[in-house]
Each structure stands twice: as structure tokens, then as C-alpha cells.
N, C-alpha and C positions, 0 to 999 in steps of 0.2 A: 558375363561372369558365370562360373559354374562351380558347384560344390557337391561332392558325393557324401551322403549321410547313411550310416548303417549298412544294411545288406543290399538294398535296392531302391534307395531314394536319391534322385538327382534333382538338385535345386538349381535355379537359374535366375538371373536378373537381366534387364536390358536398360539402356541409359535414357530412354524416352519417358519413363514413368517409374514411380516408386512402388513396384510390384515384385513380389517373390513368386516364382513359378515352380511348380512341381512338374518334371518332365518324365516321360517314359524313356528309360535308358535304351530300349530296343529300337524305337522308331522316332523318338523326339517329340511325340505328341504331348500337348499341354494337358495335364491331368487335373491340376488345381491352381488357384492363384490367390494371393493375399496382398492387398494394398496396405502399406505400413506407414506411409507419410505423404505429405504433399509432394507433387511431382518435382524432382530434382535431377541433377546429372549424376546418376548412380553408375558405379563402375565395376564392383566385384562383391562377392559374397563368401562368407566362411561359416563354419559351424563349430561351436564350442559350448560346453556346459548345457547341452540340450536347448540351445538358442541359436538363432541366426544372427550373424553380425555382418552388416552391409556397409560398404565403403562409398562415400560420396566423393566427387572429384576434388573438393576443397579439403579433404582429409578427415572430415567428420565421420564418425562411426555410429550406426544405428544398432542398438540391441533390440532384437525382435523376439519376444517370448511367445510361445504357443502359436506359431504360424499355422494358417489354414483352420483356425478355430475362431469362435466368437469371442474368446477370452484374450485374443492376441493384443499385446501392448508393445509399443516401441518407445525407446528412450535414446536421445541423441547426445553424443559426447563430442565436443569440438576439438579441432586440431590446435596445438599450442602456438603455431606460428601464423600470423595474419598476412604475411607477404604473399605475393602472387605464386600460385602453386597449382599443380595438377597431379593428383595421385590416382593410380589406376589399378593397383594390385594389392591383394590382402591374403594372408595365410596364417594359420594357427601354428605356433611353435611346436616342436617335436614333443615337448613335455606338457603341452596343453595349458601353460601358465600365461602365455602372451599371444598377442596378435601382432604380426609384422605388416606394416604398410609401406608401399614403395612409390617414390616419386617417379613420375614419367617426365614431368617438366616443372621444376621448382626453381624459383628465382635465385636461391643461394647455391645451386649446383652450377657447374661449368657447362651450361647448355646441354648438348647431347653427349658430352664426354663423361658425365657423372650422373648417378641416381642415388639419392639418399634413402636409407631404410630407417623407419621409425618403429618404436616398440610401444604397444598399448598393453598395460598391465591388467589382466582380467580379474585380479584379486581386488585391486582398489578402483578399477574401471576408470583409468586415466592414462593419458599419454605421458611418456617421459619427455622432458623439455628438449633434450639434445638428441640428434640422430645417433642411432646405434652403430651404423656403418654406412659407408658410401661405396657403391659399386663404381669402379673407375675403369674406363676402357683401356687405359694404358697398362694398368696392373693385370687385367685379364689377358691382354696380348702377351705380356711377359710370362705369366704363369703357363699359358697354353701354347707359347712359342708361335704366336701368330705374326704374320708379316704386318709391318707398320701401315701399309696401304689397305689392309683388310678393313672393310666397312663395318663398324661396330658402334652403332648409335645406342647409348644407354637410355632406353625408353621402355622400361618394363610395362607390359600390359596385363600379365597374369602370372601367378605363382602357385605351385602346388607341392606338397610334400609326398614323396613316393612312400607308400605304406610298407614296403618290403626293404628297399634300399636305404631308407631314412636319409634321402638326399632331397634338396630343393631343386625343382625344375622351374626355370624362369623364362617366360616367353615374351618376345618383343614382336609386336605387329608391324611397326614401322621398319625395324631392322631385319625382320624375317629371320630371326635366329632363336634357338632354344639352348639356354645355358643350364648346365648341371653343376650344383655346388654342394659342399658339405654343409653341416648344420651351423657352421660359423660363416657361411656365405663366401667361402674360398672357392674359386673357380676350379672345376675338375675336367669338364668336357664342354664343347659347344658344337652345335650343328646348325647348318643353314636349312631354312624351310623353302620348299618349292612354292613360289608365289602364284603359280597356276592352280595349285591345290589349296593353299592357305592364303586366300586373298586378303582377309582382314581378321587374323586369329586374335581374339581378345579374352577368351575364357579357357581355363585349364583345370582339370581335376583327374583323380585316379579312383578306380573302384578298389575294393579290398584285395583283389588278385593282381593289382598293379597294371591293369589296362588303362591306357590314357584316353581321356576325352578332351577334344579341343573344339 
């Protein structure tokens, strides 16, 4: 997971441990690190209200205040559905009021044909019970006029909001595609990723100038 903060701060997580890293945007060197919870399957990170928000694969969100300081505290908010699930992507809404989380593989979706999106209210710090929207491969094919045989597995791994275009970029590692949507998550463009370059892309963010980091 990747998240750009401010002018020159690049945050990252990896799924082997509950650690937030500060990386050098120029060379990728680890500059600092902060453990925020017991080791868990951590998938993605976002930044809102001067705090880090970290997604666990079961949909739980950790609110981490003052990372990289001795005063750092984390609070865990659970996902509303207890069924089998795997969520891998998190992003802050364009107005900063919500966090969106994305199913990669959730029991209530139609396997790889659908991916539910859930909304976490940053005001009350709780999930809404019902999915906000479901990304459907069939609808994306229709909107973008893709051929039916086009491989399009709905398994989002990372999401980022473009700071200039105000569009969401949704990345799939298994499907090796990059989907661009409007703020209502209506598909606008899609691009295939070269698997020789992007072997397992699972983190995505933009700097203030619109440069993409994967």
C-alpha cells in the first residue's frame, strides 16, 4: 500500500507486519517506521484529518494518530459484515468526508465478476452497513465497449484519487489492468498493464503534481 502526504511524504505498508513506513520518494529508501498494532494481514493505507488510516484484509480499519512519534495511538474499527471477505484497497473521498474500501474477494460478490465498495464515515467513525456500489465486469465492458471475451477480473488491489483530474484510478494486480472512473465510480477508461514490468502491483498513489507511484 502507498499514500502520498503533503509535499514530500510517501507512506507505505506491507502485509507481513503492522508497520507504517516513511519512504524516500526519490530512491525508495526507508526513512522511518512505526508499528501500530499486532501483526495482521495489512493491505492498504490512506491519510485523512492528519491521521493514517490502515486497512486490514478483513475490512477492519485502524486509525493511527501521530505516526512516527512516541505519542502514536491506534484505534480499530471493525467491518460490519462477518462473512468471508478480503478487502485490499482504501481511498479517501474527494470531499474528505469518507473512506472507501474495496472488496477483492467477498463472499456476497459474484466471484471475480463483481467487487463491492463500502463507505466509512470519518465523522462518526463507522462503516455504513450496506455497500455503496458494486463494480461489475459486465457494466464496465458495456460502458467502455469492450469485447465480451476481454479478461476483466474484478479484484481491486489499490485505489488512488488523481489530485488534478479528480478521478479515481483503480488497480488490479491479478487482472493487470488500471481502471479510471469518475467520483461516482462510473468507468471512463481502462488500460492493460505489462506483466513483465508490473509483476504484482498492489500499491498506488499520486504526488501533488499528478505523478503516479505504483
